[in-house]
Backbone as JSON, one array per atom type, in Angstrom:
{
  "sequence": "GPGATVAVTPGPRAPTPPTNHRFMASLMTAETCAKLEPEDADETVDVTGSEPERAAGEYQVAPYPAASPENVYETSARLLFMAVKWAKNLPVFSNLPFRDQVILLEEAWSELFLLCAIQWSMPLESCPLLAVPEPAPGKLLPAALDVRALQETLSRFKALAVDPTEFACMKAVVLFKPETRGLKDPEQVENLQDQSQVMLGQHNRSHYPGQPVRY",
  "N": [[65.22, 127.68, 128.88], [65.87, 126.69, 132.32], [65.92, 123.94, 132.21], [66.81, 123.27, 129.75], [68.89, 121.66, 127.34], [72.24, 121.92, 126.26], [73.54, 121.76, 123.1], [76.55, 120.59, 121.96], [78.51, 121.6, 119.41], [80.69, 119.96, 117.27], [84.03, 120.92, 116.23], [85.16, 122.1, 112.98], [87.07, 120.26, 112.07], [86.46, 117.91, 113.22], [85.33, 115.05, 112.22], [82.06, 113.78, 111.44], [80.47, 110.68, 112.43], [78.98, 109.5, 110.17], [80.37, 110.67, 108.0], [82.92, 109.63, 108.41], [82.29, 106.95, 108.02], [81.57, 106.85, 105.31], [83.98, 107.64, 104.16], [85.7, 105.6, 105.02], [84.48, 103.46, 103.71], [85.02, 104.18, 101.07], [87.79, 103.98, 101.06], [88.16, 101.21, 101.4], [86.85, 100.25, 99.16], [88.55, 101.22, 97.19], [90.72, 99.62, 97.77], [89.82, 97.12, 96.83], [89.61, 97.62, 94.17], [92.12, 98.17, 93.19], [93.78, 96.24, 91.54], [96.32, 93.74, 91.1], [97.62, 93.17, 88.17], [99.37, 91.73, 85.42], [99.17, 93.15, 82.95], [98.56, 95.66, 83.8], [100.84, 97.14, 84.36], [101.64, 98.18, 81.98], [99.9, 100.14, 81.35], [98.89, 103.58, 80.91], [99.2, 105.86, 83.49], [96.58, 107.61, 84.83], [95.74, 109.89, 87.0], [93.28, 110.98, 87.49], [91.37, 109.49, 86.29], [88.42, 107.41, 86.06], [87.41, 104.29, 87.46], [85.7, 101.24, 86.81], [83.7, 99.7, 89.33], [84.68, 96.76, 91.06], [83.83, 93.47, 92.16], [84.63, 92.33, 95.45], [85.57, 89.75, 95.48], [86.91, 89.48, 93.12], [89.34, 90.45, 93.53], [92.5, 89.7, 93.21], [95.8, 88.76, 93.99], [98.67, 88.18, 92.27], [100.9, 85.43, 92.76], [104.3, 85.85, 93.84], [106.86, 85.52, 91.45], [109.86, 83.55, 90.81], [112.76, 85.1, 92.15], [114.2, 86.56, 90.03], [116.16, 89.18, 88.46], [114.61, 90.41, 86.4], [111.97, 89.62, 87.01], [111.69, 90.74, 89.56], [111.92, 93.48, 89.03], [109.64, 93.76, 87.43], [107.6, 93.09, 89.24], [107.97, 95.12, 91.11], [107.29, 97.35, 89.57], [104.6, 96.79, 89.13], [103.59, 96.89, 91.73], [104.03, 99.58, 92.34], [102.41, 100.77, 90.43], [99.96, 99.81, 91.33], [99.75, 101.17, 93.75], [99.4, 103.82, 92.89], [97.06, 103.49, 91.43], [95.33, 102.77, 93.46], [95.15, 105.21, 94.85], [93.93, 106.9, 92.91], [91.45, 105.79, 92.74], [90.13, 106.73, 94.91], [87.48, 108.75, 95.67], [87.65, 111.15, 97.16], [90.24, 111.88, 96.7], [90.43, 112.2, 93.9], [88.78, 114.36, 93.68], [90.25, 116.49, 94.5], [92.2, 119.42, 93.56], [93.81, 119.04, 90.38], [96.61, 119.51, 90.22], [97.3, 119.3, 92.91], [96.84, 116.58, 93.31], [98.91, 115.46, 91.78], [101.19, 116.51, 93.08], [100.9, 115.41, 95.66], [101.12, 112.66, 95.12], [103.72, 112.58, 94.08], [105.11, 113.19, 96.39], [104.44, 111.11, 98.12], [104.87, 108.6, 96.93], [106.96, 106.74, 97.46], [106.55, 105.86, 100.09], [103.97, 104.81, 99.85], [104.54, 102.77, 98.05], [106.2, 101.1, 99.63], [104.42, 100.39, 101.69], [102.52, 98.95, 100.19], [104.21, 96.91, 99.26], [104.9, 95.64, 101.66], [102.34, 94.9, 102.49], [101.6, 93.02, 100.55], [103.55, 91.18, 100.87], [105.99, 91.27, 99.42], [109.25, 90.11, 98.63], [111.39, 92.03, 100.08], [114.13, 92.1, 100.34], [115.14, 91.49, 97.89], [114.49, 93.57, 96.29], [115.16, 95.9, 93.76], [115.11, 98.64, 94.23], [116.05, 98.9, 96.73], [118.65, 98.18, 96.77], [121.93, 97.88, 98.04], [125.17, 99.12, 97.82], [128.3, 97.34, 98.16], [129.95, 97.93, 101.18], [133.06, 99.48, 102.26], [135.53, 97.54, 104.04], [134.75, 97.28, 107.47], [133.15, 99.52, 107.52], [129.9, 100.99, 107.59], [127.52, 101.83, 105.38], [125.33, 104.71, 105.09], [123.05, 104.03, 103.58], [122.88, 101.3, 104.03], [122.2, 101.29, 106.71], [119.67, 102.42, 106.52], [118.3, 100.41, 105.11], [118.46, 98.39, 106.98], [116.87, 99.47, 109.02], [114.47, 99.51, 107.63], [114.03, 96.76, 107.29], [113.64, 96.06, 109.94], [111.28, 97.41, 110.43], [109.59, 96.03, 108.67], [109.6, 93.51, 109.91], [108.28, 94.18, 112.25], [105.72, 94.87, 111.31], [104.91, 92.36, 110.35], [104.89, 90.92, 112.74], [102.82, 92.21, 114.09], [100.69, 91.54, 112.53], [99.26, 93.21, 110.67], [96.15, 94.41, 109.52], [93.94, 94.54, 106.55], [92.29, 96.87, 106.69], [93.74, 98.54, 108.38], [96.03, 98.9, 106.79], [94.87, 100.32, 104.64], [94.06, 102.7, 105.92], [96.54, 103.65, 106.81], [97.85, 104.08, 104.39], [96.31, 106.16, 103.43], [96.93, 108.11, 105.33], [99.66, 108.62, 104.78], [99.43, 109.51, 102.19], [97.83, 111.84, 102.2], [99.2, 114.56, 102.95], [99.3, 117.48, 104.52], [101.36, 119.29, 104.84], [102.84, 119.29, 102.57], [104.59, 121.05, 100.1], [103.3, 123.62, 97.95], [100.61, 122.99, 97.64], [97.25, 123.64, 96.62], [94.95, 123.36, 98.1], [95.45, 122.89, 101.01], [94.01, 122.74, 103.4], [91.84, 120.98, 103.0], [93.27, 118.66, 102.46], [94.52, 118.31, 104.91], [92.27, 117.84, 106.48], [91.45, 115.38, 105.42], [93.63, 113.77, 106.1], [93.42, 113.93, 108.88], [90.93, 112.64, 109.26], [91.63, 110.09, 108.4], [93.49, 109.32, 110.34], [91.86, 109.36, 112.6], [90.02, 107.32, 111.96], [91.74, 105.12, 111.83], [92.56, 104.97, 114.5], [90.05, 104.49, 115.75], [89.39, 102.01, 114.6], [91.46, 100.4, 115.6], [91.02, 100.55, 118.38], [88.6, 99.26, 118.49], [89.06, 96.69, 117.37], [91.45, 95.78, 118.43], [91.59, 95.88, 121.36], [93.28, 95.14, 123.41], [95.71, 96.1, 122.71], [96.69, 98.98, 123.09], [98.57, 100.72, 121.98], [99.68, 100.26, 118.95], [101.49, 101.08, 117.07]],
  "CA": [[64.92, 127.59, 130.27], [66.89, 125.98, 133.1], [65.96, 122.51, 131.89], [67.26, 123.06, 128.37], [70.22, 121.07, 127.17], [73.07, 122.64, 125.3], [74.19, 120.87, 122.13], [77.92, 121.01, 121.65], [78.81, 121.34, 118.0], [82.13, 119.72, 117.1], [84.74, 121.82, 115.33], [85.12, 121.69, 111.56], [87.99, 119.17, 111.76], [86.02, 116.7, 113.9], [84.38, 114.46, 111.28], [80.94, 113.05, 112.0], [80.54, 109.25, 112.09], [78.61, 109.17, 108.78], [81.46, 111.05, 107.11], [83.95, 108.61, 108.58], [81.83, 105.69, 107.43], [81.67, 106.96, 103.85], [85.4, 107.7, 103.8], [86.24, 104.25, 105.2], [83.95, 102.63, 102.63], [85.74, 104.5, 99.84], [89.15, 103.42, 101.18], [88.14, 99.76, 101.19], [86.5, 100.04, 97.75], [89.78, 101.44, 96.44], [91.55, 98.42, 97.97], [89.35, 96.02, 95.98], [89.74, 97.99, 92.75], [93.53, 98.27, 92.79], [94.22, 94.86, 91.31], [97.66, 93.51, 90.55], [97.56, 92.37, 86.95], [100.57, 92.02, 84.62], [98.97, 94.15, 81.91], [98.42, 96.98, 84.4], [102.11, 97.86, 84.36], [101.83, 98.81, 80.68], [98.91, 101.19, 81.16], [99.26, 104.95, 81.25], [98.55, 106.23, 84.74], [95.81, 108.85, 84.81], [95.31, 109.94, 88.4], [91.91, 111.46, 87.61], [90.46, 108.6, 85.58], [87.52, 106.61, 86.9], [87.49, 102.85, 87.23], [84.48, 100.52, 87.21], [83.85, 98.96, 90.58], [84.76, 95.31, 90.93], [83.48, 92.75, 93.37], [85.81, 92.03, 96.26], [86.06, 88.42, 95.14], [87.77, 89.54, 91.94], [90.63, 91.04, 93.92], [93.49, 88.64, 93.33], [97.19, 89.18, 93.88], [99.44, 87.08, 91.69], [102.05, 85.04, 93.58], [105.56, 86.37, 93.33], [107.66, 84.51, 90.76], [111.23, 83.44, 91.27], [113.31, 86.44, 92.29], [115.19, 86.98, 89.04], [116.09, 90.64, 88.34], [113.5, 90.84, 85.56], [110.72, 89.45, 87.74], [111.63, 91.68, 90.66], [111.6, 94.78, 88.45], [108.24, 93.73, 86.99], [106.75, 93.13, 90.42], [108.1, 96.46, 91.68], [106.49, 98.25, 88.73], [103.18, 96.49, 89.36], [103.24, 97.4, 93.05], [103.97, 101.04, 92.27], [101.2, 101.09, 89.67], [98.81, 99.54, 92.19], [99.66, 102.24, 94.74], [98.82, 104.98, 92.21], [95.68, 103.14, 91.08], [94.57, 102.85, 94.71], [94.88, 106.62, 95.14], [93.0, 107.52, 91.95], [90.12, 105.22, 92.97], [89.52, 107.41, 96.04], [86.77, 109.95, 95.22], [88.14, 112.36, 97.84], [91.51, 112.24, 96.08], [90.19, 112.71, 92.54], [88.09, 115.65, 93.78], [91.23, 117.54, 94.79], [92.77, 120.03, 92.34], [94.69, 118.1, 89.69], [98.0, 119.74, 90.61], [97.47, 118.74, 94.25], [96.96, 115.13, 93.17], [100.25, 115.16, 91.28], [102.16, 116.83, 94.13], [100.77, 114.43, 96.75], [101.68, 111.38, 94.67], [105.17, 112.74, 94.01], [105.62, 113.21, 97.75], [104.12, 109.91, 98.9], [104.96, 107.35, 96.18], [107.88, 105.76, 98.04], [105.9, 105.27, 101.27], [102.88, 103.97, 99.36], [105.15, 101.57, 97.48], [106.65, 100.23, 100.71], [103.25, 99.82, 102.36], [101.98, 97.91, 99.3], [105.15, 95.79, 99.25], [104.74, 94.92, 102.93], [100.99, 94.34, 102.51], [101.53, 91.84, 99.68], [104.67, 90.29, 101.22], [107.07, 91.24, 98.43], [110.56, 89.89, 99.26], [112.07, 93.32, 99.95], [115.59, 91.97, 100.24], [115.52, 91.36, 96.48], [113.97, 94.72, 95.56], [116.26, 96.72, 93.23], [115.08, 99.98, 94.79], [116.7, 98.87, 98.04], [119.98, 97.6, 96.62], [122.96, 98.61, 98.76], [126.51, 98.74, 97.36], [129.16, 96.73, 99.17], [130.74, 98.95, 101.86], [134.45, 99.15, 102.54], [135.64, 96.76, 105.29], [134.66, 98.02, 108.71], [132.29, 100.69, 107.39], [128.49, 100.72, 107.3], [127.0, 102.97, 104.65], [124.0, 105.18, 105.52], [122.0, 103.27, 102.9], [122.75, 100.02, 104.71], [121.46, 101.56, 107.94], [118.28, 102.62, 106.12], [117.73, 99.1, 104.78], [118.3, 97.66, 108.24], [115.69, 100.04, 109.67], [113.32, 99.04, 106.87], [113.81, 95.35, 107.61], [113.07, 96.01, 111.29], [109.89, 97.83, 110.27], [108.88, 94.91, 108.05], [109.43, 92.49, 110.94], [107.25, 94.64, 113.19], [104.43, 94.73, 110.62], [104.57, 90.94, 110.34], [104.57, 90.51, 114.11], [101.53, 92.78, 114.46], [99.65, 91.03, 111.63], [98.47, 94.39, 110.27], [95.04, 93.96, 108.68], [93.71, 95.39, 105.37], [91.75, 98.18, 107.06], [94.86, 99.34, 108.88], [96.85, 99.29, 105.64], [94.15, 101.35, 103.89], [94.13, 103.96, 106.67], [97.93, 104.13, 106.82], [98.15, 104.62, 103.06], [95.66, 107.47, 103.35], [97.69, 109.04, 106.18], [100.9, 109.04, 104.11], [99.08, 110.2, 100.95], [97.28, 113.18, 102.46], [100.15, 115.3, 103.78], [99.0, 118.91, 104.33], [102.57, 120.11, 104.87], [103.48, 119.23, 101.25], [104.69, 122.39, 99.52], [102.67, 123.88, 96.66], [99.21, 122.56, 97.58], [96.23, 124.67, 96.5], [93.91, 123.15, 99.1], [96.03, 122.14, 102.13], [93.04, 122.53, 104.47], [91.11, 119.75, 102.71], [94.22, 117.56, 102.61], [94.68, 118.11, 106.35], [91.03, 117.22, 106.96], [91.46, 113.97, 105.02], [94.6, 113.06, 106.93], [92.84, 113.82, 110.22], [89.91, 111.59, 109.23], [92.32, 108.8, 108.27], [94.07, 108.99, 111.64], [90.75, 109.06, 113.5], [89.48, 106.0, 111.6], [92.72, 104.11, 112.24], [92.45, 104.84, 115.95], [88.78, 103.84, 116.08], [89.49, 100.61, 114.2], [92.35, 99.69, 116.52], [90.37, 100.42, 119.68], [87.51, 98.3, 118.36], [89.51, 95.35, 117.01], [92.63, 95.37, 119.2], [91.51, 96.6, 122.64], [94.41, 94.77, 124.28], [96.94, 96.71, 122.2], [96.37, 100.41, 122.97], [99.55, 101.37, 121.1], [100.18, 99.24, 118.02], [102.53, 101.61, 116.19]],
  "C": [[65.99, 126.82, 131.0], [66.99, 124.52, 132.75], [66.49, 122.22, 130.51], [68.66, 122.45, 128.35], [70.96, 121.83, 126.09], [73.75, 121.64, 124.39], [75.57, 121.43, 121.8], [78.23, 120.61, 120.22], [80.31, 121.11, 117.84], [82.73, 120.71, 116.11], [84.75, 121.28, 113.92], [86.03, 120.51, 111.25], [87.63, 117.89, 112.52], [84.96, 116.03, 113.03], [83.27, 113.71, 111.99], [81.06, 111.58, 111.63], [80.09, 108.9, 110.68], [79.7, 109.52, 107.78], [82.58, 110.02, 107.18], [83.56, 107.32, 107.89], [81.97, 105.73, 105.91], [83.13, 106.94, 103.41], [86.02, 106.31, 103.93], [85.76, 103.33, 104.08], [84.7, 102.9, 101.33], [87.16, 103.97, 99.88], [89.14, 101.93, 100.86], [87.72, 99.43, 99.76], [87.74, 100.21, 96.87], [90.71, 100.24, 96.58], [91.13, 97.32, 97.01], [89.51, 96.33, 94.51], [91.19, 98.0, 92.27], [94.11, 96.87, 92.64], [95.64, 94.83, 90.77], [97.54, 92.6, 89.35], [98.75, 92.71, 86.09], [100.36, 93.12, 83.6], [98.84, 95.55, 82.48], [99.7, 97.8, 84.28], [102.35, 98.59, 83.04], [100.84, 99.95, 80.42], [99.49, 102.56, 81.48], [98.49, 105.35, 82.5], [97.88, 107.58, 84.59], [95.2, 108.99, 86.19], [93.88, 110.44, 88.55], [90.91, 110.55, 86.93], [89.59, 107.83, 86.54], [87.63, 105.15, 86.5], [86.15, 102.22, 87.58], [84.72, 99.74, 88.49], [83.86, 97.46, 90.3], [84.36, 94.67, 92.25], [84.75, 92.39, 94.12], [86.4, 90.68, 95.91], [86.97, 88.41, 93.94], [89.17, 90.01, 92.28], [91.64, 89.93, 94.17], [94.89, 89.22, 93.17], [98.0, 87.99, 93.4], [100.59, 86.72, 92.62], [103.33, 85.56, 92.97], [106.35, 85.27, 92.67], [109.05, 84.44, 91.36], [111.91, 84.8, 91.18], [114.47, 86.71, 91.33], [115.1, 88.5, 88.93], [114.9, 91.12, 87.53], [112.17, 90.75, 86.31], [110.58, 90.45, 88.88], [111.3, 93.08, 90.15], [110.14, 94.84, 88.04], [107.31, 93.85, 88.18], [106.8, 94.5, 91.07], [107.25, 97.45, 90.9], [105.01, 98.04, 88.98], [102.73, 97.02, 90.71], [103.11, 98.92, 93.03], [102.72, 101.48, 91.51], [99.97, 100.89, 90.54], [98.63, 100.64, 93.22], [99.01, 103.49, 94.13], [97.35, 104.72, 91.88], [94.79, 103.2, 92.31], [94.19, 104.3, 95.0], [93.82, 107.19, 94.2], [91.6, 106.92, 92.06], [89.44, 105.81, 94.21], [88.8, 108.67, 95.54], [87.3, 111.22, 95.86], [89.48, 112.81, 97.27], [91.28, 112.85, 94.7], [89.4, 114.01, 92.54], [89.02, 116.8, 94.13], [91.68, 118.2, 93.49], [93.8, 119.1, 91.71], [96.14, 118.26, 90.12], [98.27, 119.19, 92.0], [97.61, 117.22, 94.19], [98.38, 114.74, 92.76], [101.29, 115.37, 92.38], [102.11, 115.79, 95.25], [101.35, 113.09, 96.36], [103.2, 111.45, 94.56], [105.8, 112.66, 95.39], [105.5, 111.85, 98.43], [104.42, 108.59, 98.21], [105.84, 106.31, 96.87], [107.26, 105.08, 99.26], [104.73, 104.38, 100.86], [103.42, 102.67, 98.79], [105.55, 100.6, 98.58], [105.47, 99.6, 101.45], [102.61, 98.72, 101.51], [102.89, 96.68, 99.29], [105.03, 94.96, 100.52], [103.39, 94.22, 102.96], [100.92, 93.04, 101.71], [102.77, 90.96, 99.79], [105.69, 90.16, 100.1], [108.38, 91.0, 99.15], [111.44, 91.13, 99.1], [113.58, 93.2, 99.83], [116.06, 91.85, 98.8], [115.06, 92.54, 95.65], [115.11, 95.6, 95.06], [116.28, 98.13, 93.78], [115.81, 100.06, 96.12], [118.09, 98.28, 97.98], [121.01, 98.5, 97.3], [124.32, 98.18, 98.25], [127.34, 98.16, 98.5], [130.0, 97.82, 99.85], [132.19, 98.51, 102.0], [134.51, 98.39, 103.86], [135.59, 97.67, 106.51], [133.77, 99.24, 108.66], [130.86, 100.25, 107.06], [127.9, 101.96, 106.65], [125.65, 103.42, 105.21], [122.88, 104.39, 104.87], [121.78, 101.92, 103.57], [121.98, 100.18, 106.02], [119.98, 101.75, 107.63], [117.61, 101.29, 105.83], [117.52, 98.29, 106.05], [117.07, 98.16, 108.98], [114.42, 99.58, 108.97], [113.0, 97.59, 107.19], [113.22, 95.19, 109.01], [111.6, 96.42, 111.25], [109.05, 96.7, 109.69], [108.61, 93.81, 109.08], [108.33, 92.88, 111.92], [105.86, 94.52, 112.57], [103.98, 93.27, 110.64], [104.16, 90.47, 111.72], [103.19, 91.01, 114.54], [100.38, 92.21, 113.65], [98.69, 92.16, 111.24], [97.39, 93.97, 109.28], [94.78, 94.94, 107.53], [93.16, 96.77, 105.69], [92.84, 99.09, 107.58], [95.76, 99.8, 107.74], [96.19, 100.42, 104.86], [94.24, 102.7, 104.6], [95.55, 104.52, 106.66], [98.32, 104.7, 105.46], [97.51, 105.99, 102.89], [96.43, 108.51, 104.17], [98.94, 109.53, 105.46], [100.6, 109.77, 102.79], [98.67, 111.64, 101.2], [98.16, 113.93, 103.45], [99.94, 116.8, 103.57], [100.24, 119.79, 104.29], [103.32, 120.09, 103.53], [103.45, 120.61, 100.59], [103.95, 122.47, 98.18], [101.22, 123.49, 96.56], [98.28, 123.77, 97.46], [95.2, 124.58, 97.62], [94.46, 122.35, 100.28], [95.04, 121.86, 103.25], [92.26, 121.23, 104.25], [92.02, 118.54, 102.88], [94.42, 117.26, 104.09], [93.45, 117.43, 106.94], [91.0, 115.73, 106.63], [92.47, 113.17, 105.83], [94.07, 112.88, 108.35], [91.8, 112.7, 110.28], [90.57, 110.21, 109.18], [92.9, 108.37, 109.61], [92.98, 108.62, 112.65], [90.21, 107.66, 113.23], [90.45, 104.89, 112.0], [92.66, 103.89, 113.74], [91.18, 104.13, 116.38], [88.83, 102.35, 115.76], [90.34, 99.83, 115.19], [91.72, 99.52, 117.89], [89.27, 99.37, 119.64], [88.01, 96.87, 118.18], [90.7, 94.85, 117.84], [92.65, 96.09, 120.54], [92.66, 96.29, 123.59], [95.73, 95.36, 123.84], [96.7, 98.21, 122.0], [97.33, 101.17, 122.07], [100.16, 100.31, 120.2], [101.34, 99.75, 117.17], [103.42, 102.59, 116.95]]
}
């Protein structure tokens, strides 16, 4: 009748709040499960394995030791392992086809590593992955320009005081890349990236209303 209201159904890529809530909860649970422990670096990474849930209070990050080459390599390995462990603790990730999991990690490992390094304040200037050879006098190598850009990004993250929820959402955004070649289920990957971006935007509007554009 004329008094009836019309319910507008959102499109398939517009996640409902309960879906967002569950996804956000799984992101933060993965954060608490991806512990940095020395023995972790010696484990075999199984991206589909399940991990027992741990209380948030158990989540401890060891302080960085003196920046000797051995310690820096060890810390780099632990950070990379933690990034992979974080991904495999996401149910939505482990539910993807196995080959998609491998492809996504191969595509995103460097960005996940950098986000973890920034999150846990690793001294990136001593990281062997970012070592730059000495350029000839008067020349600046492309690698040196990349490192300079990275250092500027690190400074911006520190200035913004990026919080754990933002880090979790950003890691999900860089992990779930639907444009990655060879994916069996790019639609689901795109949906997960969309949800991650929506949650990041909602979190920022709620917690940082005075900073409409943080990135």
